[in-house]
Structure formats: C-alpha cells, structure tokens
N, C-alpha and C positions, 0 to 999 in steps of 0.2 A: 746439821750445819746449813742445809738448804731450807729448812723451815724457819730458822732465825733469820735468814735473809729476807724471806717473804715477809715476815712479821715487820721487821724493820721499814720495808717498803710501805706497808700498809699504814703504819704510824706516821710516817712522813706525810703520806696523802692527807691524813687526818688533820696535822698541824697546819698544812697549806690551807685547807677548807676553813678552819677556825680563824686563821690569820686574816682571811679576806674580811670577816666581820670587824675585826680590829680596825682595819684600814677605811672602810666604808660605812661602817656603822651597822648594828646588828640587823635592824629592820631592813635597810637597803640592800645589805649582802643577801640575807635570807630571801628578799623577795625577787632579787635577780635569778635565784635558783628555783623558786617555787611559785611564782606570779601566775594565777590563772590566765587562760586564753580568752581573748573576745571572741564572740560568735560571728562568722564571716556574714556578709550581707548579700542579698540577691538584687542584681540590678536590672531595671527595665529601662527601655528607650520609649518615652511618651509618644503620643499620637502627633505632636508638633515635630517630632524627628530630630530636635536639636536639645532636648532635656532628658537627664538621666534622673530616676527616681529610685528610693529604696526605703524600707521600713527602719525606723531606728532600732539599734542595737543596744541592749541592756548594758549599762556601764560605760558606754562609749562616750568620749568627750568630743573628739574630731574624726573626720573621715579624710583620708588621703586619696585624692582622684588622680589616677595616672592615666596619661594619654600616650600611646606609643612607647610605652615603657619610661616615660619621663613625667616626673611630678608636675601636674598641670594646676591643682587648686587643693586648696584645705577648706573644708566645709565643717563648721561648728554644728555638733549635734543639737536636734530639737525633738521634742516628743512627736511621735507619728511618723508621717513620711517627709524625708528628707529629699532635696532636689539639687540638681546643679545644671544650669543652662551653659553649653560650650559653644554657642555660636559665635561669640568674640574669638574664639580659640581658633577656627577655621581658617585655613589659607588655600589661595587658589591651586598653589602647586603641590599641595598633598592631597592624595585621592582617597586614602584609606585612614581612618582613625580606629584604633582599638583600645577601648576604655576598660578599666577594672578599678576596684576601690578597696582599700584597707582600712579597717576600724582601728582607732588608737585610743589610749587612755592612760593616765597616770596610774600606776599600780597594777596594770595589766598588760599582758604580752598583746602585741598587734595580732589582729585577726589574720587568717588566710586569704588569699586574694579572693575577690568576688569572682562570680562568672565573667567572661569576657563580652562586652558589647561592641560590635563592629559597626561603624558608620562609614558609609561612602559619601564622600563630599559631591553629592549630586541629589537630584530628585528622581526617584524611580517611579514609573507609571506603566502600567500594564497596557500594551496595545492589542488590538485585534488582529490576529495574524492574517486574516483573509483580506484585510484593508490594506496591507502593507504591499507595496509594488517592489519587488526584488529583482535585481539583475546579478547574474552569475557569470558575467563577462570579465570582469577584473577581480580575480580572486586573491590579489596581492596588495590590494590597498590598505588593509589591516593586517599586520603581521605581528608574529611573536606571541601568539596566545599562550598563556602559561596558567597553570591551576596550582594552587597551594592553600591549604587550610579553609576549603570552601570559598576561596576567592579567585575568580576568573580575572586576569589582568592581560594586557596587550599594549604595544607601543602606540604612543599618541600619534594622531593624525593631523598634521599641520592644517589649521583653519577649521577643524571639526569643532562644533560646539554641542553636538549631541550623537550618542553612539546608540546602537540597536543590538541588544544582545538576544539571538535566538536559542532557543532550549527546546530539545526533543527528547522525550523518554516514553516508555510504555505506559506509565502511569499518568505522567504530565500531559500527554500529547504534545502539541505545539504552542509555543509561547514566545512572544516578543516583548522584551523589557527596554525601556528607553532609559539611558543614563547619561549625565552630563560629564562624568569623568571616565578614564580608561582602567576602570576597575569596577567589579560587580560581585557582591555577595549573594551566592545562590543557596544559602543554608535553608531558607523556608520553603524554598521550592522542590528540593530534592530530598526524597526519603532513603531509608537504607535499603540495600541490595537492588540497585538499579543502575543501569548504563545510561549516561545522559551525552547527547551531542550539542556542542555549543559552537556558534558561528557569531561573529561580531561585523556589523556594517555600519556605513556612514552615507548620509543622503547626498545626492548631486543636486545640480540646479534644478532638475526636472522632478524633484522629489522621489527618485527611485534609490532604494537602499542598495548600495554595492557592498556584497558580502565577502567575507574572508573564506578561507579554506576551514574545514570543520576541525575540531579538537574534541577528544572523547575523554569522559570521565567516569570511574565506576566507584560507587560508594561501598561496594562490597570488596573486601581485601582478604578474604580467608584462603585464597589461592592465588597470590599475585600473578603468577605466571599465566595463569588460565583466566584471571579476572581481567587481564589486560589485552586480551585477544578478543576483538569485537567483530560482530557480523550485523548486517542488516538485510531484512528480507520481508516484502510484502507488509510493510509497517512494524515489523518486529525488530527491536535493537537489542541485542544480548551479547553475552560473552561465551566462553567455552567451559564455563563451570557449570555443570549441569545438575539441577536440582529436582526435576521432575520429568515424566515421560513426555509432556507436551514441549518442553524445552528441547528434549532430544528429537523429537518429530521436527521441529523447526529448523535445527541446526543441520540434521541430515539432509532435509530438503533443500536447504541453502547450499550444502555440499553438491548436490546434483545440479542445481541450477548454475553454479559457478564451476563446476567440473573440478572439485578439489580431490586429488588422489589420495592424501593423507590428511586426516581430519584430527588433530590432537584435542582430547577432552578429558575432563576430571569429574568423577561422580561423586556427589556429596554422601556424607554417611547415611542420611535419611533415605536418599534416592537408592542408594546401594541396598541398604535393608530391605527397601520396599521390593526390589526386584529379585532379591535372593529369596525372600518369603513368598513371593507370588510364583516364581518359575523353579526355584531350586538351583543350586551350583551344579549339579549333574542330571543328565537324562538319558534314559536308554532309548536306542533307535535302532531299526533294521537296515543293514547296508546290503542293498541289492546286488552290489559288485561282488563282495565276498560271500554274500548269503548268510551272514551271521549277525547276531545283535552286538553293537557296540556301546561304548558309553561316550555321551557328548559331553566334553568338559567345558566349563564356564558357560553352561547353558543359560544362566541368568543374563549375561551379557548378550549372548546370541539372540536370544528371544527379545530382548528390549530393543537391540537394534533393528531386528527383523520387523518389530511393531512400528517402529519409526519409518523404516522402508515402506510399509504397507499403509501408512497413514494418509497418504495422499494418492490421488489418480492422476497420473501423468504419462506422457510418451517417454519413457525410459527403459534403458536396458543395461544393467550394470551388475556386477558382483561386488560382494563386500566381504572382508575378513578382518581378524583382530591382529593388531601389532602390539608389541611389547608386553605380552601376557604369556607367563609360563606356568608349567604344571605345579611349581613351588608357590604361586601367588594367585590362588583361587579368586581372591577378592581385591585385586589390584584396582586402584581408582583412577590412576592416570594412564592412559593408553591411546593409541591411534586406531581410528576406525579408517581401513584402507578401502578405496573404491577402484574398480577397474571398469571402464566405460566400453562396453562392446559397441557402442554406435560411434565411437570417437568423440571428439569435443564440440564439433558443430555439424549440422546436417549437410550432406554433399550429394545425395541421391535423390532422383524425381523419376515419377512414372511416365507413361505416355497418356497424353490426354484423349479420352474416349468420348467426351462430351463438348459441345459448343454452345455459346450463348445465343439466344434469339436475336437475330439481326434486327428485328423490327422493334424491340424493346427500346424505350427511351427513359433512362434514368432521370430522378426528379431534378438533379442539378443542371440538366441539359434542356428542361422544360421552363426554367424561370429565367428571368432577365435582370436579376441583381447585378449591380457593378462588380466586376470581378476584382480579386486581389492583385496587387502588383506581383511580378515575378521574383521580386526580392523580399516579399513579405516575410517577417521573421518574429511576430508577435505572439508567440505561442505560450499557452499557459504552462505547459510542461517545461519550459525553459525559465521560468520565474518562480519556482518552489524553493524555500529556504532549506528544505530537507534535501540533501544530495547524496549520490552514490555513484561510484565509479563503475562503468560496465565495458564490456569487450565483445559481447556475444549478442544476437538480436534476442535471445531468450531472457537473457538478464535485463535487457532494454525494455521489454515488455513488462516484467515483473516491477522494476523501478519506476516506470511510468504509471502503471496501474495504482501503485501504492502512494501516489502523490508526491513522488520525488523528481527531482531534476537529474537526468543522466548526465555524467561527466565522463569524458574520454582523455585517458592518459596518452593516447596516440590515436591518429586517425588513419594511419596507414595499416592496411590489412585488418581493419576493425570493422567486423560485420555490424556491429551496433550502429556505428557512425554512419555507415553506408545505408542501412535500412532507415534509421531515423531521418535522414536527409531525403530518402525517397517518399517516406510518409508525409514530410513536410511539403513536398512537392505536390502530392495527392491533394493535401488540404487546401493548397493554394488554388487549385484547379477547381474543386468541387464544393467549397464552402465560402460563402460572402459574410462580410460583417454585419450586413442588414439581416440576415436570416435569424429566425427564432432558434431556440435550442431544439425544439421539435424539427424544424427544418434541416438544421445541422445533422441531427441524428438520421434522419431520413437520407440525407445525400450520402452519408458514410455507410450506411445500410446498402443503398443501392449501388455504390461504387463497389464494395466487396462482392455483391451478388452479380453485378453486371460484368465485372472483370475476372472473376474467378469461378471455375467450375468444379464440381465435385470429383474427387479422385476414387473411381470405381475399383481401380485394380489393387490398391493398397488394401481394401477391405478384405480380399481373399489371399493377402500375402502370408505365407507361412514358411518362408526359408529362413535358415538361421544366418546366412550370409548373402548380402551384407544385412545387418541388423534393421529391423522395420523401424526402430527409433532413428536411423540415420537418414530418413527420408524427409525432404522439405516440407511435405504436406501437412506435417504435424506443427509447424513453426511458422514466424512471420514470413520467413522466405518463400513459402509455398504462395501466399497471397502476393507479396510485392515482387518477386522475382519470377515465379513460374505462371501465376494465374491458376494454380491447381492445389486444392487443399482439402482437407477434412474438417470435422468440427473443432479440433484442436486449433488448426490455423485461423478458420473463421473467426472464433471467438477471440483469440488473442489480438488479431488485427483490429476487430471492432473495439475492444477495450483500449487498444493504444490510440487509435485515432480519437475516439471521444475524449479521453484524458487529456491528450495533447491540446484539445479545443477548450479544456477546463470543465468538460461534461463528466460528472462521475458516472463510472461504468466498471463493472466488475466481471470477470470469467467465473462461472460456476461449473464445477465438474461432479459427476455423478454417474448415474446409470439410466438407461431406458431399456425398453424391451429387446433392443437389438444389441446391448451390451454397454460398455463405457461410452460416455458422452459429454460434452461440453457446450454450454450456451452462455447467455449474458443477462445482466441486469443493468438497466441504465436508469438515471433520475433525470426526469424532465418536470420542471415547474413544482419542484418539491415532492413529486410522486415517483415511486419506483415501479418498472415495468419489466416484463420478461421479453427477451428477443432471442429468438433461435434461428439463425440464418440457415443452418443446416436443413432444418425441418420446413423452410419455407421454399426450398428448391422444388419447383415443378419440372420435371423431365418427360420426354415422350420416347416412345419405341413405336416399331411399326404395328404392334398390336393395340396401340391408342387409337388407331384410325380404321375406319369401316368403309371409306368411301373411294376407294381405289388407290391410285398413285399420286393423287394430287398434294398429299402432305409428305411424300418421301424426304424432303429436305428439312423436315423437322424431326427426323429419328435422332435420338440421343441429343435433343436440344433441351437447354434449360431456359425457364422463363421467369421474369421478376415476379416474385409473389411475396404477399404480407400476411399469410395466413398466421404466423408466429412472431408478428411485429408488434410490440407494445401491448402484450397480453398480459394476464393476471396470473398469480400463483394458483388460483383456483382453476384457470383454464388449463393447467399442465399438471395439476396434482395427481392425476392418474397414470401419467406418462413419464414425468421427469422426477427423478429421485436423487436429491443432492447429498453428495458425500460429506461436504463440510457443511452440516446443517446450522452450525453456528454462525457462519457468514451468510448462508442463504436466508435464515430466519431474520438477521439483522437488516436485511434488504427487503422487508416485507412489500410484496407487490399486490395491494389491496385492489387497485383498479384496473380497468381495461380501457385502451385508448379508443376503440372502435374506429380502426383506420378507415373502413370504407364508409362509414357515417361522417367522418370528421373531414376526410380528404376531399378535395373537389378536383374536377378535370379541367374546368374552366373559370375557376374562381368563385363560382356560384354553387354549380350543381355537384352533389356528392356522389359517390360510386355505387351507390345502392339503387339498382333499377326495379321500378315498381309498375311500370306500364310500358305500352308500345311507344308512347310519345316520348318518354324518357329514354328508352332504347334507341329510337330514331335521333333524338338530340345527340346522344353520345356519338353514335357512327357518323353523323354529319361533321361533328367537331374532328373527329379523328381524321376524316378524309380531309377536310379543309386544311388542318394543320399537319398533314402527313405524318400522323402519330398511329402506326398500324398494329399497336398492341396496347391493351390496358387490362389490369386486372380489375374485375368489378364483381359486385354481389348481387345476385337476384332474389328479391323478396319473395318468401315463400307463398305470400299471397298472389304473386304473379306468375312464378313458374315453380311449380311444386319440386321439392328436392328428390332425386333418386333415392335418398336414403329412406324416404317415406313411401312414395309410390313410384317405381321405376317407369311403369308405361305411361303415368300420367306426366311425369317429367319430360319424357321423350317427345310426347305429343305437344305439350305446352312449349318447349324450346323449339321444336321444328317449326310450329306456327308462328312463334315470336320472330325467328330468324327470317322466314319467308316474308312475313308482313314488312319487316324493317329492310330487308334488301330490295323489296320492290319500291318502298317509299323513297329510299335512298339512291335508287336507280343503279344498284349493283347486282341485279339478279342472278347474273352468270357468275358472280365471286362467290367466294367461301368465307363463313365465319367459323372459325376453330375454337373450341372452348376446351381448355386443357385444365387437367389435375383439380378437380372439384373437391370441396370440402363443406360440409354442413356446419355452421357454426353460428353464434350470437352475433349479428352484426351492427347491433345498436342496442341500447338499453332495453328497447321494447320489441325488436324484431329479430328474427331468425332468418337465415337465407343460405344460399349456396354460393361459394365463391368459385370464379373461374378466371383463368387467364384467356382473355379473349383476343384473338389476333385474325386480321383480315389478310385473305391472300387471294391470288389470281384476280387482282383489280385490273380495271380496263387501264390500258396505257395513257388514255386520254385524261384520267384521273390522277394518275402518278405523275404525268408531266405538266399537269395544269398550274 
C-alpha cells in the first residue's frame, strides 16, 4: 500500500514536469531547467580610479553593473576588454561605492557575481608621516570610528575638506593617508594576521592635524576572544594569541612593565606542538625540601614562560605561576599566566647618597649664552607622535616615549608618569635651547644627568630579600628626577627619555660587562649612531687618589663630569660591553666616534687636546678669567706621556708641565688636580690621556676678581 502511494506521487511529478513544456514550448521549458551558466567576470579598477574594466566572457551579450546593490548600468559586450566609467554616477553625499558585475545572455543563466571593487569618493594620497605636524590635545574632534569589511568610517566633521588616516602595524610601520570623505578602504595596506591601530585627524588653521582616539583592528580571527585583546610595547603591537616564542617574550615583558597580575593567553597549535617537542610535557626534578625526585607537570608551558621571563635583562623581581590548567588537560591552550610582584607596582625605596658632585664643574648648558626657552614652552616632539599609548607609571612612560609614541594619561592624580613627564619637560625648558644643534642638545642632556645625579654605591652590595632590590628608585626614572641617585638603569632610561622628548632618536641597550648586568645608550646625531655610557663616564675620588697631604680632602667621594664614554663607537666598547638584545644593538650600528676632546672647544676656538705648555697656559688663563675651575681635557701623548706607557715619564712630564703653567699664570701656590685618567684615541690621528682637571686653593684675589 505504501509503495503504491509513493509511485503515484512520482508519476504526478512527471506529469507536472512535461506539462511545463506544453505551456512554454519545449525548447524554452527545457532551457529553463538545463541552460548553461555564464562564466563570472573579474573586475579591475583602472589607474584613472573611475573606470572598471574586465575581459569579455564567452557567449555573454550584456553586463549588468551594480553599485551599492542597485543596477547602475547595462554594458553591451564587445570582444576583448569591456569598460564602464562611473564618474557621472558619483554624488558628494555618498562616500563609499561597492561595484560588482553580472554577465547575462539569451539562452544562458546569468553568471555569478564578480569580485567586489570598493571605491571611496575621494582621492587617496600617501603622506610622509615625518612631515605631518600632529596634535594630541583635542582627542574628540573626530568621533565614532568604526570598522566593517575593511572599511574604516567615522562621523563627518563640519567644514572638514580633508581627513588624515593614520595607520600603524608591525609590518606596515607608520603611514598617513589623505582622504576627502569620511571613509577609508584599508584592504591594500593590511595583510593577514596583524593588528593595526587607526586614528583619524583633521587640520586646523595652523596646518596641525588634530587626531582622534585610536581604534584597533585585527585581521586574524582564529581566536576572537584573544585576537581582540591588544597590547603595545616598544614599537610592537600585538594580541594575546601567541604563535611564537618571540611573541610570548614580548607579551610577558609587557606584563612586567604594566604590572599585570593575570595575563590571559592562547597558544596556537603550531606553537604548542613546538614547545611540547622541545621540552616535553613532563620532566623529573629534585625537590630539595622533601629530598626526593618529583615530576614537573606541564613542563612545556613552564619552560616556555621561563624562557620568556629570561629573555630580557631588567630590574625586576616577580614570581610566575599557571592558572586554569589541570592534570586532566596537559595541552590546554588557553590559560592565565599569573604574576606576583615582590617589589610592588612602583619603586618606593631609596638609599643614602655616599657621593657628591664636584661643585667646580660647570655643565655645558650653563656655559653657553643661547636665548632660553619660556617657562611655559611645551612644543615637545613626544607630544606630537601619531602613535599613542596610555601610561600611569614612570616605567611605562620611558618605554612609550623611547618607542616613538605620545604618552596619554587617563588621570593626572596620583599618576607617577604624569609627574615625571612634567619634571622632564621642566628640565628640558631649562637646559635646552631652540638654537642648539642636535649635538649640543645631547651634550646638555648628558651633562644634566651627570651633574645632578650621583651613582648609588650602596645598592651594588644590596643582598637583602626585604624590601626587594627592584623596589629602589635608583633603577628607574624616579632615581634621576626625584632623588638624584641612580645606577645604570636609571641613567640610561633618563637619557633615552629626554632625548626622545626632543625628537632625538635614542635607545637604551641592556647587556653585560665584566661587573655583571649593565645598561647604556645609543643616540643618533646627524645621521650617525653613537654609544653613550653615563655610568662609565663617572670619575670619582677617594682618599687614596691623593698623595699630597690633606689639600684634597673635600674631594673624597666626589664625582666629576667626564666624557670618556660620550659618543664613542661600537668598536670602542666591543671588548667591554656585550648587548643582550643583539638585534636592536646591531640595527643601531655605531660605526663612528665623535672624538669629543678634538671637536669640543672651551672658548669657541681651541679644542680640549693639550699639546704644549702654551696651550696648557691658554686653557688655565681662560678658566681663571671665566671662573670655570674644572675642565676635562686630554694630554697629547707627544706632550705628556701616558702612565699606561711609562709611568715615571708621565709623572715627570705632568709635574714639569703643571709647574711651568702655574708659574706662567701666577698661581704657583695653588694646585692642579688631575682625576680619573684614561688612555684613548682622542682624534683620528692622536692618542692621549684624558683627565678631569680641577684648580683648587686659588688666591682670593683671583676668585674675587
């Protein structure tokens, strides 16, 4: 019975099928069911930016051109290339046009839609980002930035005839695009698997671009929850979807800098397989507490995170652990890395100063007569970067400014970044002048840090667990700007901060020297990179430095301005300084040496290399006349033999020179101290011994003249 019913249904369908041929004609009816499809076209946008072109499709008679889902035109097929110019279609109030084409023909089914060509009703032109003058003061002038289908759009700004779209990604770098409408198609600029920051701006009457707040977009959507979590550190813009050890290294460092206590991450399949194959999911270890061997579970995760923690040298003291991982899931890819910061979130402790700065030193910025900046000067390069990042601590401030971004502050109350940033601005108002060359600005910044900050001897021998060594300000910007007491970390961070605030490229390099971990700088002047090591330029004294009775007792534990490691080359430090981040260090190749003593003058004419009694006398007279009682100079080997060559000859040469010059300058009863010698190349063709030279016990008549 059931079979008969099914057969009747089938026969009814056959009768309906053939009836259609009787009503429409056999050929037409059959064709409606079995017509072949036309091939889809591939559409290109011509160089004139308003013409679509495509190759003719076999058997096509016409092409239906659609604009924003509306039929805009019908183009009759011709052999070869077909075109359609849509310029007459454009309207000022429509910003985005999306075109596609369907081929059609009698006796054939219409083709599938072609590819979509997006046209923005504007002229796009790439601008050089370095030439753009940006302001971050009004962040709400362009609002409601949204992203959909690779189109960035925003609310129109009344009166704006041009918009400026800023883009930043790790592969793209920085780019500014001009557009006349409030939409931008970024398809051609953004590749797969990258995070991009966008900002949009408009120009004011002074040709300054007023930028919006940023919006982020990720072309990778494999793990949306983690792809939509962003971070920025030292020029790297990324997400929480981890695909390599390098990405993990960066995000763990980011967690330390921003003091994140729980860092959610997701490991990709390939990266998980890599660390499992490298480390294994389990490992045996000896537990000294119980005196037995135990099994370390999730060894691959622990090892990968440990490698990330050890990938950088930094003043840090924290413990890490895994969250959301159980024994039932050895290969869990989404979990939290937990951090416990033993040093707290910001440095709060400081040591006692054991050194003082030589009161006779005169930093460069006090020896020149440039017109000073006004007290409200605020035209700093670090406030005009299109790349931006929010900061709340001084450590975050240093990283953001060094990476070429503008620091933003969600609050100015109890915000150490805001406090230190304004202190640094005040320093630059006082020591840097607009008429200075880049070299003079760098020299002034170098002198300021050296002259106003002494080295922290006590922290070097610190070995207590409480408080943590990393809670001391000497490792941070606070050491320089608040306490005047720092070590290499504080020196190098302050130098990089101040230089970059002035628009001078400078980076902090971390690594090792014979004494342990160390930090120094590289700075770019007139297209050349140079090494600067403030810590190693320190010349200090103790009682053992003097053999002439008690006349120098006031100089014990005193630091002197010194330029031994100021603007030197990689070759100069190749046997003493070993960078941990070799990629960064090598990218800033310091091939030249500035030869400070050869190029710097004390009077605008004579340099600091002393080659005769006459030059020595000229220097001393200049110092006496201008009441400048300390200079670091270099004695030419041909004038005074270096102690590293023949010590007795050096002593005889220096004693004779000092006696002759003191007699000639009528200060025979005074003393000339020579502190902290170093034998080095002082010009392209000369070697010599550098000394910090100080005049003491001068007659009152000279002092008061």
